[in-house]
C-alpha positions in Angstrom: -17.5 1.4 -18.9 -18.7 2.8 -15.7 -15.6 1.4 -13.9 -13.3 3.1 -16.7 -15.0 6.3 -16.2 -14.5 6.1 -12.4 -10.8 5.5 -12.8 -10.6 8.5 -15.2 -12.4 10.7 -12.8 -10.1 9.8 -10.0 -7.0 10.2 -12.1 -8.3 13.9 -13.3 -8.8 14.7 -9.6 -5.3 13.7 -8.9 -3.9 15.6 -11.7 -5.7 18.6 -10.7 -4.4 18.5 -7.1 -0.9 17.9 -8.4 -1.2 20.8 -10.8 -2.0 23.1 -7.8 1.2 22.2 -6.3 4.4 24.6 -7.1 6.7 23.3 -9.9 10.4 23.2 -9.6 12.6 22.8 -12.7 15.2 19.9 -12.3 17.7 21.8 -14.3 17.8 24.7 -11.7 19.2 22.1 -9.2 22.0 21.3 -11.7 20.6 18.2 -13.3 21.9 17.7 -16.7 20.0 16.1 -19.5 23.1 14.8 -21.5 22.7 11.2 -20.7 26.4 11.1 -19.3 26.3 13.0 -16.1 25.2 11.1 -12.9 22.5 13.3 -11.5 21.7 11.3 -8.2 23.0 14.0 -5.9 21.2 17.0 -7.5 18.0 15.2 -8.0 17.9 13.9 -4.3 18.8 17.6 -3.2 15.9 18.9 -5.2 13.4 16.1 -3.8 14.6 16.9 -0.3 14.1 20.7 -0.5 10.8 20.5 -2.3 9.5 18.4 0.6 10.9 20.7 3.3 9.1 23.6 1.6 5.8 21.8 1.8 5.8 20.0 -1.4 5.3 20.3 -5.1 6.5 18.9 -8.4 10.1 18.4 -9.7 9.6 18.5 -13.4 12.0 17.3 -16.0 12.1 18.4 -19.6 13.3 17.0 -22.8 16.5 15.0 -22.3 18.2 11.9 -20.9 18.9 12.2 -17.1 21.2 9.6 -16.0 20.6 8.9 -12.2 20.9 6.2 -9.5 18.4 5.8 -6.7 16.0 8.8 -5.8 14.3 8.5 -2.5 11.0 10.2 -2.8 9.9 12.4 0.2 6.3 13.2 1.4 4.3 15.7 -0.8 6.8 15.4 -3.7 5.9 14.4 -7.3 8.3 13.6 -10.0 7.0 14.8 -13.2 8.3 13.9 -16.7 7.3 15.9 -19.4 7.1 14.2 -22.9 10.5 13.5 -24.0 12.1 13.5 -20.7 13.8 10.2 -19.8 15.3 9.1 -16.4 17.8 6.6 -17.1 19.0 4.0 -14.5 22.6 4.0 -13.9 24.4 0.9 -15.1 26.3 0.0 -11.8 24.2 -1.8 -9.2 26.2 0.0 -6.5 24.1 3.2 -7.4 20.9 1.7 -6.2 19.4 1.9 -2.8 16.9 -0.6 -1.3 13.6 -0.5 0.5 12.5 -3.4 2.6 15.3 -5.5 0.6 14.1 -4.2 -2.8 16.6 -2.2 -4.8 15.0 0.3 -7.2 15.7 3.5 -9.4 12.9 5.2 -7.4 12.3 4.2 -3.7 9.9 5.5 -1.1 9.6 4.6 2.4 6.5 5.6 4.9 5.8 8.7 2.5 2.4 10.3 2.1 0.9 12.2 -0.9 3.7 11.1 -3.6 3.7 10.6 -7.2 5.3 9.9 -10.6 3.3 11.4 -13.5 3.7 12.7 -16.9 4.4 11.3 -20.6 8.1 10.7 -20.1 9.9 7.6 -19.7 11.7 5.8 -16.9 14.3 3.5 -18.5 16.1 0.8 -16.4 19.0 -0.3 -18.7 18.2 -3.9 -17.5 20.6 -5.6 -19.7 23.5 -3.1 -18.7 22.9 -3.5 -15.0 22.4 -7.3 -15.2 25.8 -7.4 -17.1 27.3 -5.4 -14.5 26.2 -7.5 -11.5 27.2 -10.7 -13.2 30.7 -9.3 -13.7 31.0 -8.3 -9.9 29.8 -11.9 -9.0 32.6 -13.4 -11.1 35.2 -11.1 -9.6 33.9 -12.2 -6.1 32.5 -8.8 -5.0 28.8 -9.8 -5.0 27.5 -13.1 -4.0 24.5 -14.8 -5.9 21.6 -14.4 -6.0 22.0 -10.5 -6.2 18.8 -8.5 -6.1 18.2 -7.0 -9.4 16.9 -3.4 -9.3 13.2 -2.6 -10.1 12.2 0.7 -11.5 10.0 1.6 -8.6 9.7 0.2 -5.0 7.6 1.7 -2.2 6.8 0.5 1.3 4.2 1.7 3.8 3.3 4.8 1.6 -0.1 6.3 1.3 -1.9 8.5 -1.2 0.3 7.5 -4.2 -0.3 8.5 -7.7 1.4 6.8 -10.7 0.0 8.3 -14.0 0.7 8.4 -17.7 4.3 7.5 -17.6 6.3 4.8 -19.7 8.1 2.2 -17.8 10.8 0.4 -19.8 13.6 -2.3 -19.5 13.9 -3.0 -15.8 16.6 -5.3 -14.5 14.4 -6.8 -12.1 10.5 -6.3 -11.6 9.1 -3.1 -12.8 6.9 -1.9 -9.8 6.9 -3.2 -6.3 4.6 -1.8 -3.6 4.4 -3.2 0.0 2.0 -2.3 2.6 0.9 0.7 0.7 -2.7 2.3 0.8 -4.6 4.6 -1.4 -2.5 3.5 -4.5 -3.8 5.0 -7.9 -2.0 3.7 -11.2 -3.4 4.9 -14.3 -2.7 5.0 -18.2 0.8 3.8 -17.7 2.9 1.9 -20.5 4.9 -1.0 -19.2 7.4 -2.8 -21.5 10.1 -4.8 -19.7 11.3 -7.9 -21.7 15.3 -7.6 -21.8 15.8 -9.5 -18.7 14.0 -12.7 -17.5 11.0 -12.8 -15.1 10.4 -9.1 -15.0 6.9 -8.5 -13.5 5.2 -5.5 -14.4 3.4 -4.9 -10.9 4.1 -6.5 -7.7 1.5 -6.2 -4.7 2.0 -7.1 -1.1 -0.2 -6.1 1.9 -1.7 -3.3 0.0 -5.2 -1.6 0.5 -7.3 0.5 -1.7 -5.4 0.0 -5.0 -6.8 1.3 -8.4 -5.4 0.2 -11.5 -6.8 1.7 -14.9 -6.2 1.8 -18.6 -2.7 0.6 -18.6 -0.6 -1.6 -21.1 1.7 -4.5 -19.9 4.3 -6.2 -21.8 6.7 -8.2 -19.7 9.0 -11.3 -19.5 7.4 -12.3 -16.3 3.9 -12.1 -15.0 2.1 -8.7 -15.8 0.5 -8.5 -12.3 1.9 -10.6 -9.3 1.0 -10.8 -5.7 3.7 -11.3 -3.0 1.2 -11.1 -0.2 -2.4 -10.6 0.6 -3.8 -7.3 -0.5 -7.3 -5.9 -0.2 -9.5 -3.4 -2.1 -7.9 -4.0 -5.4 -9.9 -2.6 -8.4 -8.5 -2.9 -12.1 -10.3 -2.1 -15.3 -9.0 -1.3 -18.7 -5.7 -3.1 -18.4 -4.4 -5.3 -21.2 -1.2 -7.1 -22.0 0.3 -7.4 -25.6 -2.3 -10.0 -26.7 -5.1 -7.8 -25.8 -5.9 -10.1 -23.0 -7.7 -8.2 -20.1 -5.8 -8.3 -16.8 -7.3 -8.9 -13.3 -5.9 -8.6 -9.7 
């Protein structure tokens, strides 16, 4: 119980700091919530501008925002209000990679970043996998082709992932390599539409806090791709109610 209270307090502090930052509406940068328009360019433009102005939150309101890879920048938080859905593009060519891992949201050597809110990040895993297989059959891609994750970060610090729903990744859901000060709290992970989709993959990370989260995945809920240190986990369960440990 004490550990859970500590995680809750840490998450409240992170949220308070985030709320103090300036908010920018994604729609003001031309992002369309119709589920059809590909918003990659407008969203990336918004992230870059917010970072250049010292940081803040890019806020998405109700709707489906189709997008390819978004590269987070330092001091920027993507905030998804309830009813807002970031939808991964079905074409694998719309995804960028960090350290060899393609993902819908990527970050490389960034500081003070986050993804928060009660909204959804939806990977359209089956659609992406179908397009990959089609491209392999036509000879445009070679197997094995990296399947995109929802989130991939490398060498980042002061990272907050809080409250969001992470659904239907094509590959693993979250991959963090060489990150420090990573706080993951009250997230809901459901990724079973493709095989071997891990909920959280850590490698070489330090000072990681994972609390009060639910994982339902076709692969391992928590996986290690390399030694990490200072990992604390409490209040995390899978669909069978089993408590998860690092």
